[in-house]
PDB file of N, CA, C and O in Angstrom:
ATOM      1  N   MET A   1     136.214  93.712 176.088  1.00  0.00           N
ATOM      2  CA  MET A   1     137.618  92.981 175.666  1.00  0.00           C
ATOM      3  C   MET A   1     138.117  93.536 174.283  1.00  0.00           C
ATOM      4  O   MET A   1     137.195  93.363 173.485  1.00  0.00           O
ATOM      5  N   ARG A   2     138.925  93.984 173.817  1.00  0.00           N
ATOM      6  CA  ARG A   2     138.976  93.851 172.494  1.00  0.00           C
ATOM      7  C   ARG A   2     140.122  92.787 171.905  1.00  0.00           C
ATOM      8  O   ARG A   2     141.194  92.340 172.311  1.00  0.00           O
ATOM      9  N   ILE A   3     139.299  92.638 170.736  1.00  0.00           N
ATOM     10  CA  ILE A   3     140.345  91.300 169.926  1.00  0.00           C
ATOM     11  C   ILE A   3     140.600  91.358 168.794  1.00  0.00           C
ATOM     12  O   ILE A   3     139.717  90.978 168.025  1.00  0.00           O
ATOM     13  N   GLY A   4     142.000  91.887 168.168  1.00  0.00           N
ATOM     14  CA  GLY A   4     142.473  91.840 167.100  1.00  0.00           C
ATOM     15  C   GLY A   4     142.967  90.825 166.352  1.00  0.00           C
ATOM     16  O   GLY A   4     143.712  89.980 166.849  1.00  0.00           O
ATOM     17  N   LEU A   5     142.573  90.808 164.988  1.00  0.00           N
ATOM     18  CA  LEU A   5     143.656  89.711 164.149  1.00  0.00           C
ATOM     19  C   LEU A   5     144.588  89.904 163.259  1.00  0.00           C
ATOM     20  O   LEU A   5     144.541  90.909 162.549  1.00  0.00           O
ATOM     21  N   TYR A   6     145.267  89.286 163.176  1.00  0.00           N
ATOM     22  CA  TYR A   6     146.208  89.693 162.139  1.00  0.00           C
ATOM     23  C   TYR A   6     146.354  88.151 161.338  1.00  0.00           C
ATOM     24  O   TYR A   6     147.097  87.264 161.757  1.00  0.00           O
ATOM     25  N   PRO A   7     145.504  88.027 160.126  1.00  0.00           N
ATOM     26  CA  PRO A   7     144.881  86.926 159.298  1.00  0.00           C
ATOM     27  C   PRO A   7     146.991  86.996 158.170  1.00  0.00           C
ATOM     28  O   PRO A   7     147.631  88.045 158.092  1.00  0.00           O
ATOM     29  N   GLY A   8     147.386  85.911 157.675  1.00  0.00           N
ATOM     30  CA  GLY A   8     148.560  85.880 156.859  1.00  0.00           C
ATOM     31  C   GLY A   8     149.268  84.519 156.674  1.00  0.00           C
ATOM     32  O   GLY A   8     148.957  83.520 157.321  1.00  0.00           O
ATOM     33  N   THR A   9     150.016  84.548 155.959  1.00  0.00           N
ATOM     34  CA  THR A   9     151.222  83.856 155.547  1.00  0.00           C
ATOM     35  C   THR A   9     152.614  84.183 156.197  1.00  0.00           C
ATOM     36  O   THR A   9     153.220  85.170 155.780  1.00  0.00           O
ATOM     37  N   PHE A  10     152.940  83.716 156.800  1.00  0.00           N
ATOM     38  CA  PHE A  10     154.568  84.800 157.611  1.00  0.00           C
ATOM     39  C   PHE A  10     155.782  83.689 157.386  1.00  0.00           C
ATOM     40  O   PHE A  10     156.806  83.761 158.065  1.00  0.00           O
ATOM     41  N   ASP A  11     155.630  82.856 156.578  1.00  0.00           N
ATOM     42  CA  ASP A  11     156.928  82.524 156.144  1.00  0.00           C
ATOM     43  C   ASP A  11     158.060  83.078 154.948  1.00  0.00           C
ATOM     44  O   ASP A  11     158.085  82.581 153.822  1.00  0.00           O
ATOM     45  N   PRO A  12     158.514  83.621 155.161  1.00  0.00           N
ATOM     46  CA  PRO A  12     159.238  83.940 156.634  1.00  0.00           C
ATOM     47  C   PRO A  12     158.546  85.355 157.288  1.00  0.00           C
ATOM     48  O   PRO A  12     157.804  86.082 156.626  1.00  0.00           O
ATOM     49  N   ILE A  13     158.823  85.547 158.336  1.00  0.00           N
ATOM     50  CA  ILE A  13     157.987  86.847 159.283  1.00  0.00           C
ATOM     51  C   ILE A  13     159.307  87.494 159.071  1.00  0.00           C
ATOM     52  O   ILE A  13     160.473  87.177 159.308  1.00  0.00           O
ATOM     53  N   THR A  14     158.323  89.163 158.200  1.00  0.00           N
ATOM     54  CA  THR A  14     159.491  90.075 157.728  1.00  0.00           C
ATOM     55  C   THR A  14     159.061  90.765 158.807  1.00  0.00           C
ATOM     56  O   THR A  14     158.030  90.729 159.480  1.00  0.00           O
ATOM     57  N   LEU A  15     160.732  91.830 158.860  1.00  0.00           N
ATOM     58  CA  LEU A  15     160.676  93.098 159.434  1.00  0.00           C
ATOM     59  C   LEU A  15     158.908  94.132 159.126  1.00  0.00           C
ATOM     60  O   LEU A  15     158.694  95.036 159.935  1.00  0.00           O
ATOM     61  N   GLY A  16     158.511  94.044 158.708  1.00  0.00           N
ATOM     62  CA  GLY A  16     157.526  94.715 158.212  1.00  0.00           C
ATOM     63  C   GLY A  16     156.465  94.353 159.247  1.00  0.00           C
ATOM     64  O   GLY A  16     156.005  95.107 160.104  1.00  0.00           O
ATOM     65  N   HIS A  17     155.968  92.327 158.898  1.00  0.00           N
ATOM     66  CA  HIS A  17     155.386  91.856 159.717  1.00  0.00           C
ATOM     67  C   HIS A  17     155.503  92.340 161.103  1.00  0.00           C
ATOM     68  O   HIS A  17     154.427  92.539 161.666  1.00  0.00           O
ATOM     69  N   LEU A  18     156.575  92.571 161.774  1.00  0.00           N
ATOM     70  CA  LEU A  18     156.532  92.582 163.031  1.00  0.00           C
ATOM     71  C   LEU A  18     156.643  94.022 163.737  1.00  0.00           C
ATOM     72  O   LEU A  18     156.752  94.308 164.930  1.00  0.00           O
ATOM     73  N   ASP A  19     156.566  94.971 162.388  1.00  0.00           N
ATOM     74  CA  ASP A  19     156.049  96.340 162.976  1.00  0.00           C
ATOM     75  C   ASP A  19     154.626  96.607 163.017  1.00  0.00           C
ATOM     76  O   ASP A  19     154.215  97.358 163.903  1.00  0.00           O
ATOM     77  N   ILE A  20     153.666  96.009 162.034  1.00  0.00           N
ATOM     78  CA  ILE A  20     152.524  95.837 162.304  1.00  0.00           C
ATOM     79  C   ILE A  20     151.715  95.598 163.329  1.00  0.00           C
ATOM     80  O   ILE A  20     150.801  96.275 163.799  1.00  0.00           O
ATOM     81  N   ILE A  21     152.373  94.030 163.779  1.00  0.00           N
ATOM     82  CA  ILE A  21     152.144  93.649 165.537  1.00  0.00           C
ATOM     83  C   ILE A  21     152.607  94.948 166.501  1.00  0.00           C
ATOM     84  O   ILE A  21     151.833  95.551 167.246  1.00  0.00           O
ATOM     85  N   GLU A  22     153.788  95.195 166.357  1.00  0.00           N
ATOM     86  CA  GLU A  22     154.317  96.303 167.566  1.00  0.00           C
ATOM     87  C   GLU A  22     152.783  97.184 167.276  1.00  0.00           C
ATOM     88  O   GLU A  22     151.990  97.210 168.218  1.00  0.00           O
ATOM     89  N   ARG A  23     152.542  97.628 166.454  1.00  0.00           N
ATOM     90  CA  ARG A  23     151.779  98.703 165.968  1.00  0.00           C
ATOM     91  C   ARG A  23     150.284  98.592 166.483  1.00  0.00           C
ATOM     92  O   ARG A  23     149.550  99.546 166.741  1.00  0.00           O
ATOM     93  N   ALA A  24     149.936  97.090 166.595  1.00  0.00           N
ATOM     94  CA  ALA A  24     148.734  96.678 166.538  1.00  0.00           C
ATOM     95  C   ALA A  24     148.290  96.465 168.282  1.00  0.00           C
ATOM     96  O   ALA A  24     147.224  96.670 168.863  1.00  0.00           O
ATOM     97  N   CYS A  25     149.682  95.945 168.795  1.00  0.00           N
ATOM     98  CA  CYS A  25     149.281  95.409 170.379  1.00  0.00           C
ATOM     99  C   CYS A  25     148.928  96.470 171.197  1.00  0.00           C
ATOM    100  O   CYS A  25     148.277  96.018 172.139  1.00  0.00           O
ATOM    101  N   PRO A  26     149.093  98.026 171.295  1.00  0.00           N
ATOM    102  CA  PRO A  26     148.522  99.283 172.109  1.00  0.00           C
ATOM    103  C   PRO A  26     147.069  99.548 171.906  1.00  0.00           C
ATOM    104  O   PRO A  26     146.327 100.251 172.592  1.00  0.00           O
ATOM    105  N   LEU A  27     146.691  98.572 170.400  1.00  0.00           N
ATOM    106  CA  LEU A  27     145.418  99.021 169.954  1.00  0.00           C
ATOM    107  C   LEU A  27     144.349  97.892 170.805  1.00  0.00           C
ATOM    108  O   LEU A  27     143.334  98.239 171.410  1.00  0.00           O
ATOM    109  N   VAL A  28     144.740  96.811 170.708  1.00  0.00           N
ATOM    110  CA  VAL A  28     143.678  95.442 171.320  1.00  0.00           C
ATOM    111  C   VAL A  28     144.390  95.082 172.348  1.00  0.00           C
ATOM    112  O   VAL A  28     145.605  95.269 172.406  1.00  0.00           O
ATOM    113  N   ASP A  29     143.446  94.327 173.595  1.00  0.00           N
ATOM    114  CA  ASP A  29     143.618  93.727 174.220  1.00  0.00           C
ATOM    115  C   ASP A  29     144.590  92.339 174.353  1.00  0.00           C
ATOM    116  O   ASP A  29     145.508  92.040 175.117  1.00  0.00           O
ATOM    117  N   ARG A  30     143.981  91.702 173.319  1.00  0.00           N
ATOM    118  CA  ARG A  30     144.363  90.508 172.552  1.00  0.00           C
ATOM    119  C   ARG A  30     144.212  90.058 170.686  1.00  0.00           C
ATOM    120  O   ARG A  30     143.315  89.843 169.870  1.00  0.00           O
ATOM    121  N   LEU A  31     145.704  90.102 170.735  1.00  0.00           N
ATOM    122  CA  LEU A  31     146.404  90.104 169.149  1.00  0.00           C
ATOM    123  C   LEU A  31     146.338  88.648 168.727  1.00  0.00           C
ATOM    124  O   LEU A  31     147.312  87.914 168.897  1.00  0.00           O
ATOM    125  N   VAL A  32     145.588  88.361 168.364  1.00  0.00           N
ATOM    126  CA  VAL A  32     145.166  86.633 167.256  1.00  0.00           C
ATOM    127  C   VAL A  32     146.156  87.337 166.073  1.00  0.00           C
ATOM    128  O   VAL A  32     145.936  88.420 165.530  1.00  0.00           O
ATOM    129  N   ILE A  33     147.419  86.348 165.791  1.00  0.00           N
ATOM    130  CA  ILE A  33     148.288  85.873 164.884  1.00  0.00           C
ATOM    131  C   ILE A  33     148.139  84.583 163.774  1.00  0.00           C
ATOM    132  O   ILE A  33     148.440  83.401 163.942  1.00  0.00           O
ATOM    133  N   GLY A  34     147.752  85.035 162.971  1.00  0.00           N
ATOM    134  CA  GLY A  34     147.707  83.455 161.972  1.00  0.00           C
ATOM    135  C   GLY A  34     147.298  83.001 160.634  1.00  0.00           C
ATOM    136  O   GLY A  34     147.426  81.818 160.318  1.00  0.00           O
TER     137      GLY A  34
END
């Protein structure tokens, strides 16, 4: 199982954050955002 970690401060969450999340999802089985 591949687990990805996307650390950061998402206040506010931006379209750039969402773009990275969408691009990362196909690469890993589980993506932890925090």
